[in-house]
VEXKOL-399795 format. One record per residue (C-alpha): x, y, z. Coordinates in steps of 0.001 Angstrom, whole numbers, plus 500000, padded with zeros to 6 digits. Each point is the difference from the previous one (the first is absolute). Layout:
BEGIN
XYZ
...
// end
This chain:
BEGIN
598351775136400643
496296500805499670
499152503076497946
496835502092499724
499144502593497384
499239503071502163
497739501479497328
497611497048500200
500950497915503017
500375496996497720
502739497414500473
502938499924497624
502013496898499236
502191499305503063
503778499904499757
501824497330501969
502317501015502837
503660499071499740
500992497011502118
502878500157502470
502028498007497496
499286502567497287
501068502858502273
503212498176500910
500739499406496338
499368503673499222
502401501121502721
502684497630498743
499423501188496441
500243503651501062
503288499379501783
501530498131497097
498767502477497417
501341502962501954
503574498776499734
499756500193496215
497645502972499706
502218502310502073
502764499563497413
497807500839497012
501148503438498744
497629502742501073
499481501070496395
498620496529499270
497746500194503053
498763503387498796
499173498561496586
497975497208501581
498098502590502024
499250501936496823
498665496714498585
497712499674503030
498600503441499234
499175498854496485
498273496846501287
497839502196502220
499037502215497090
499246497036497748
497721498437502621
498510503173501475
496378498967499476
500535496477501336
501665501182503190
497523502840500505
497062497611499742
501674497682502524
500386502822502541
496398501080499511
498762496453500403
502001499273503165
499814503284501943
497406502153498268
501851503062498727
498557501583496868
501416498830496703
501176503525499238
502017500204503212
501283496451499517
501292500884496536
501686503066501458
501620497796502638
501481497686497371
501308503031498112
501603501345503171
501706496658500579
501438500199496484
501186503542500815
501916498905503094
501604497266497900
501042502637497457
501342502268502744
502358497447501538
500900498535496613
501352503462499195
501375501091503390
500957496998502165
503644499888498929
500443503695500685
498324499734503414
502319497131500967
503191501450498558
503046499287502179
501058503122501899
503618501029500364
500774501626503334
502769502342501103
502784498197501814
503763499908500461
502242500283496965
501200496398500309
496515498377499938
496735500046498113
496711499900501938
496682499137498381
496409499218500929
498345497304497917
496337499009500011
499672496226500167
496803497923500226
498966498243503206
498318496854498674
496413498696500127
497572502717501154
496476499216501220
497277502455498962
496741499869501989
497548501952497878
496373501243500292
496967499582497784
499069503632499288
502526500586497197
500829496362499293
502398500644497099
501461503411500829
500998499210503586
501946496991498778
501698501660497037
501197502970502015
501854497419502116
501072497630497249
501143502431497314
502819501591502021
501027497094502162
500196497294497333
501991502412497865
502353500611502934
500797496269499924
497694498655502693
497408497297499431
496386500357501101
497484497869501868
496413501271500050
497460499267502720
496955501789498628
496648500705501656
497731496973500232
497230501500497831
502252500661496959
501882496734499378
499297500217496281
501813503327499858
502898498457501900
500383497225497453
499569502403497086
502854502200501240
502351497005500086
498846499307496448
501011503528498938
503601499426501058
500114496549498471
498727501299496652
502503502864500161
502826497439500013
501079500051503645
501739496822501199
497862497608502021
500117500901503677
500684503733499661
496377500782500907
497669497448501602
496424500202501226
499250498157503241
496316499227500476
500049499815503800
497970501371502879
501033502758502391
500678497409502688
502791498534497834
501756503291499302
501862500076503313
501693496685499231
501223501336496663
501317503180501637
501862497952502610
501602497746497389
503727500619499610
499669499970496228
497909503199500097
502143503106500541
497469502848500315
496285500791499980
497779502741498644
496348500397500938
497193502282498933
497002499702502301
498586500940503370
501954501226503013
499047496784501778
501455497882497205
503062502247499889
500706499520503695
499694496245499625
502353499834497022
502477502431501569
500071497981503213
500694496727498212
502585501570497712
501635501867502882
500366496848502041
501879498583497013
501960503220499291
498556500487496533
499466503300498231
496404501123499499
498177502685498060
496447500685501177
497378502073498183
496993500018502303
496686501815500276
499205503680499774
497454502487501284
501082502567497474
498949503619500594
498756502136497105
500518503572501169
497999502781498300
501322503431501003
498096503274499734
501585500954496652
499487496653498272
498495499559496537
496666498649501227
498892498338496782
503268498087499597
500199499125503706
496468498598499975
500306498056496758
503420498551500807
498901499358503581
497168497768498812
502409498088497757
502564499730502790
497430498536502389
498385497531497606
502891498724497885
499834496188499918
496609500281501773
501841501686502868
502175496954500610
503403501637499922
502520500736502735
500699503400498445
496383500938499316
499008503287501644
498024499095503106
499854503065502290
499029503283498327
501242502972502009
498348503172498677
500482503647500995
496821501621501318
500146502845497456
499441497574497111
498357497133501877
496393500414498815
500933500655496374
502451497092499872
497638497596501787
497118500721497598
502281499412497019
501552496875501538
496664498385500880
498767500712496463
503101498354498527
499614496949502247
496288499723499241
500693500118496262
502125496845500077
498479496809498591
500227496824502058
499432496804498065
501268497100497943
503798500404499747
499946498674496441
497781502865498795
501794502970498454
497718502464501789
500797498715503483
502146502180502282
499987497752503092
499833496237500051
499317497849503069
502032499638503144
502365497064499613
498360497727502594
496764499893501960
501785500229503351
501797503135498825
496702501615499043
498540499050503381
503017501467501838
499694503240498033
496290500306500766
500627499379503683
502578502820500043
497532502388498343
497160499048502349
502149500318503093
501279503415498926
496406501212499575
499127498619503430
502971501942501379
498499503261498689
500848500346496300
497460501159497399
499371497790496982
499901502257496936
499985497292497325
499882496220499670
500529497893503098
498193496753499063
501135496980497949
498191499811496681
497147497515499773
501331497831497201
502161496946499433
503649500551500758
501752502160502579
499161503558498994
500338503050502229
499118503508498770
502066503196500222
499445501210503556
500663503372501638
500125500621503759
500184503473501541
500126501256503599
502332497073500613
501187499873503635
503775499950500178
499996496929502219
497561498040497830
500671496899497919
500226501851496669
502445502473501525
502259497444501650
499879496885497803
500795499357496366
496691499864498112
500615497697497050
497146500847497655
498248502980498366
499064501791503238
501393503499500615
500342501636503423
499839503816499748
501361502385502652
499702503789500224
502972501994501327
500523503701500652
503658500460499127
502988498572498157
501538499108503355
496922498008501019
499960498281496602
503584498796500478
499290498852503558
496947498011498895
501810498548496992
502678498703502375
497537498732502597
500290496365498919
502251497036500711
500384499537496232
502179501960497591
499941498769496419
498899502856497743
498392503433500112
498603502534497561
499982503803500436
497900502405497934
500945503661499628
500680502432497151
503080501288501841
502671497439499112
502499501254502580
497329499625502663
499127496557498687
503582498812500207
500396501463503494
496900498163501218
501106496832498197
503226499971502020
498021500327503236
497812496949499418
501286496673501351
499793497761496939
502267498053497698
498808502066497050
497989503212499678
498544501336496762
499008503626499437
496942500474497748
500016496319499035
498708496753501432
502505497622501582
501327497432497556
502953497722499409
502317500639497066
503028497902498951
502145503157499887
499537501046503648
500446498067503263
496895498772501795
499402498920503598
498783501110503415
500888501006503525
498467499232503421
497669496993499798
499969500233496217
503294498143499910
503593500611498983
502308499617497059
499391501260496487
498873498537496721
500553501311496465
502588502344498494
503670499729500995
499144499790503700
497813496946499441
502463497866498061
502610500547502733
497845498466502761
500924496384499312
503660500197499071
503189499656501990
501694503395499870
503429498473500143
503178501948500686
502920498682497963
503505501286500856
502816499108497606
503724500736500409
503359498502499160
501237497430502538
503076502027500887
498277503383500219
500335501788503325
497025501484501811
500683503113502000
496402500273501246
499328499195503662
497996496806500337
497737499859503051
497910496946499159
// end
């Protein structure tokens, strides 16, 4: 696969695609390995995961530099991403056995009923480029520890990250075949999903990609988990802490150069604090430094690809043509690489591009509302439902509003983020299923009912089916 450094536009050393023979061999290896891996005691699997966390920590700089080189995130954020991957390894190394503990159920006196959590087999993960390590580890850490084996089809612009992640598991001592990187194009993914050796699929990506994967998996009756896009509202109520809401709002919009499904994208601000918040927010956005992602003083690196920068600029331009006011930014930077500045749009029509589409870059759409009720209605006026943030100094009010917003997760007085300890996922066109925490590890297991009784025991219950 061809690779370009988004900070410079220069070519990186290409990585060869896997041949059909290589993919076939990987699928065979996954199937064979699973039969042994599923019987490895979970405590041993947890220890191997803890080892993987240590490999990540030992090679933090190496992996961070790889992410920066392939997709352009700042070195500081890349180091944080490696650290977060080590954290999710620690979390499941400590908690997987408890999360998958066999449950004993009430039943008749003559029998014992249980629910056990058993692995499914080889799972295909179709992963995006924006968090090239974290997205993979939040899949792999729980599901390998549950006894499944993993196959990774990563985004085409981060094949080096894909190979490096397989290396992490190998160096941690995992048996060959427990986790394998497939360097294949999107057009080959459907064939892997359809293959009988693959038992389930998880995807993080666009709604379009999610529909395609879900259709193929559904036709083959395979379980899917989909984490798709977001147009996350950031609601600032009339009693919000303005300084915190403005500062955190700028961070929430520009994290990873704005290339995050859970980045705040639509800012819904009560009219009583609108002018004060907007002035503070624009100042915070304007104060951010866009530049070389390897420099310590850089806040925003480049967009990951030139076509992504062009798409972002087209969305901004079209929204202005539809009636929005450009308060800040709005033009690609005149330099090598794919740099787009922090951008703020106000007076955004509610049927415009920035209001209706996911804007995947550091461009904020700001809306003024006159009441809490209108804020909730506007927050919900989207086909997406991944995350939301609500700002108020009245915590009871914040929680009440949080429950009214259609999203997989809502944070009060905090930006939306993923955390190994809490479940993560969306509703509506943002997908279904959950990752992380206890809920996440249960997605790809067979919740098997096991009923045990003596052969001569009588059953007085009425059996209908």
